[in-house]
N, C-alpha and C positions, 0 to 999 in steps of 0.2 A: 483516540482517533474518532473519526466520524462513525456513526452507527451504520451507515450504508456500506462501509468498506468490507466488512465480513460477508455481507449479503452479496455484494458485487463479486467478491473473490470466489464465492461458492458458485455463482451462476456462470462466470466466464468460461470455464472448461466445457460446459454443456452447450454454450451458445454456438460454437463452431460446429458441433455435432448436429444440432438442430438445423442450422443453415445448410450444411452439407446434405442432410436428409431431405430437406424441403425443396431443393433445386430440382431434383429429378421429377418430382410430382408435377411441376409446371411444364416439363418437357413432354408429357404424355399426349397432350392435345396440340395439333398443328392444323387447325381448321382454315385459318386465313392469315393474311399478312398482319393484321392488328394483333392477333394472339402471338404471333412470332415476335413482334416488336415488344409486346409486354413481357414475354419470356426473356428476351434479351435484357430488358431493363431489370427484371427480377434477378437474373443471373449477375448482372453488374452490381446491383445493390447487395446481393448475398456475398459477393466477393469483397465488396467494400466493408460490409459489416464484419466479415471474418478478419480482414486486415485490422480494422479498428479494435476488435476484441483482442487480437494478439498484442497490439500496441498497448492497450489498456492493461493487459495482464503484465506486460513488461514494466509498465509504469507503476503498477501496484507493488510489484516485487522491489522496484527501486525505492518506493516510499517505505516499504517494510524494512529494507536495509538501512535507510536513513533513520527510521524510528529506533532501530536497535542500536545504532551508533549514538544517537542522542541519549538513549537510556543509559548507555555505558558512561557517557560524559557526565550525566547527572549523578550517577552513582559515585564517580570519581570526585566530583565537586562536593558531594555530601560527605565523603570520607575526609577530604581535605578540611572542610569546615569543622567537622567533629574533632579532628586532630588539632586544629587551631584553637578550638575552645578548650581542649584539655591542656594544651601548652599555656594558654592564657590563665587558666585556673591555677595551674601549678606555679606560674610566675607570680600571681597575686598572693598565693599562699606563702611563697618564699619572701616576698616583699613585706607582708604583714608580720612574719616571724622576725625578720630583721629589724623592723620598726619597733615592735613591742619587746624585742629582746634587749634593747639598750637600756 
């Protein structure tokens, strides 16, 4: 998988905590209307980031489930190919014994 996936997976649980902790800091000052508008924008952005982080976390979990499923399929395919190779080798050996045995 991509190198950024483990890093992203490590950061995501903390991102919502950081956003939740940062929002009250912007609520402390209410000097004028412009600050209030900025606070509202920050709150909205924080909520959006939190939602995106949760969605990304679910997406990463789905990707990991897909990877595990793919790994199982590859293992099964490898087993079938090894078994096929063994059967082919045995068949070749039997055919050679029959041909040389005459």
